[in-house]
N, C-alpha and C positions, 0 to 999 in steps of 0.2 A: 221501560225496558232499559236495563243497565249493561247487559253483556251481549256481545256479538254484533253482527251486521244488521242494521235496522232497515225495515221496509215499512212504508206507509202508503195506503191507498184507500179510495172510497168509491162508493156508488150510492145510488138512491133507489128507493122503492116508492112508487106513486100511490101509497096508501097511508092512512093515518098511523101515527106512532104507536098507538095502543094496539092496533091490529098486528103490526110488525113485531112489536115487543111480545105480545101474547103468543104468536106463532113460534118465535124463537125460545121463549121461556118454557113453553109446553114441552118441547123436545128438540133442543138445538142439535144434538148429534144426528137425529133423523133428518132434519132439514139440511144439514151439511152433506149427509150421505146422498139424499135424493137430488140435491142440487148439482152434485159433482159427478154423478155416475153417467158415463157416456152411453151405456147400453142397458136396456131394461133387463136383459138376461143376467146382469151382474147385481141386480137389486137385492139379492139375498146375502151379499157380502156385508161384513160388519165394518169394512173400511170405506173411506171416501177415496176420491181419486183426484190427483192434481194433474193437469194437462198443460202442455205448452208446445208451441211450434218453434222448431229450431231450423232455420234455413229451409222452411217448407216441409219439414218432416215432423210429424206429430209424435210427441213423447209423453207417456203417461206413467204414473206410479201410484199404487194404492198407498194410502196413508191411514194411520190410526189416529183419530182425533179424540182427545178427551177434554171435556168441559170441566174446568177446575172450580169455577165459581161464577155465579150470576148475581149481580147486585144492581139495585136502582138507587140513584141519588140525584140531588138537584145540582144543576150546573152552577159553577161559581160565577160564570160570566153573564148568564141569562137565567131567568126564572123558569127553566124548563127541565123536565126529568131526563136523565140519561140512564140507559141500561147498559151495563158493561158485562160482556161475556168473556171470561178469561179462558183461553184455550191453549192447548199444547198439541203438537202433532209430530209424528215421526213416520218413517217409511214402515209399512206393514211387513215387508220382507227385507232382510238385511239392513236394519236401521243404522248400523255402524258405517254404512257407505253413503248415507244421505244426511243432510242437515236436520237438526232437531230445532223446531220452531216453538217459541213461547210468544203469545200474542194476546191482544185485547181487541175485541170487536165492540165498539161503542155504537149504540143505536139511539138516535135522538131526532126530534121533530125539526124539520126545516120550515114547513108551513102546516096548515091543518090537514093537507092531503099528501104531503111528501115527507118521507123519513130518510135520514142519512144513515148509511152503514160506513163506519170509519174504522179501518183496520190499522193497527200499529203493532208490529212484531219485531223480534230480533232472533237471529239464528247463529249458530256456530257452525263453521265449515267442518266437515268430517276429515279424517285422515291426516291430522296434524299439519306440519309444514307443507306437505304436498297438496293437501286439500285447500289450505289458505292460498297457495299460489294459483291453483286452478280456479278458486273462487274469485281471485283478483282478475284473472283473465276473462273468464266467461261465466263462472258460477253465479255471481251476483245478478247478472242480467237474466239468467234462467230462473233464479229464485224469485226475482221481482215479477217476471212475466207469469210465473205460476201463481203467485199470490194475487196478482191483478185478476187473473182468470178465475181463481177461487171466489173472490169477492163479487165479481161480475156474475158468476154462476149462481151464487147465493141470492143476490139481488134479483136476478132474472127469475129464479125459481119462486121467490116470495111474491114478485109481481104477478106471476101467472097463477100461483096457488090461491092468493088472496082475491084475485079477480073472480075465481070460481066459487069462492065461499059465500 
């Protein structure tokens, strides 16, 4: 990521890499949507949802996630495969008021039964100088919390879904 404010976070799934990779490669947008939806009644929506608590108040926004590319390669540091899912997201409603995120979600084996989800993204604050000032005061903390929640939701969904498979 070369432009914007960077965010990195990770979580793990207690299932083999191949199972996690296959679930995401089969239909990553559906996994993201199912993982992030707060209510079953919204399951027909094409958007995913980001959620964060600010001072005890829950805030949620629907986002449109697009998967730009999925590739598998060998790690340069270790002889393990890494699957990289390149994603972008923006607010489903009034996108000019919210940050636009470009990110990579790397999936790789930690052990034979644990898989790491490693998110690295960058976003630009909206609204020009005013948005940059707001981002410096509170926006980055909110964006970080939302991304952490997103990764945790995806990992939790995969742990549960793969346990049932």
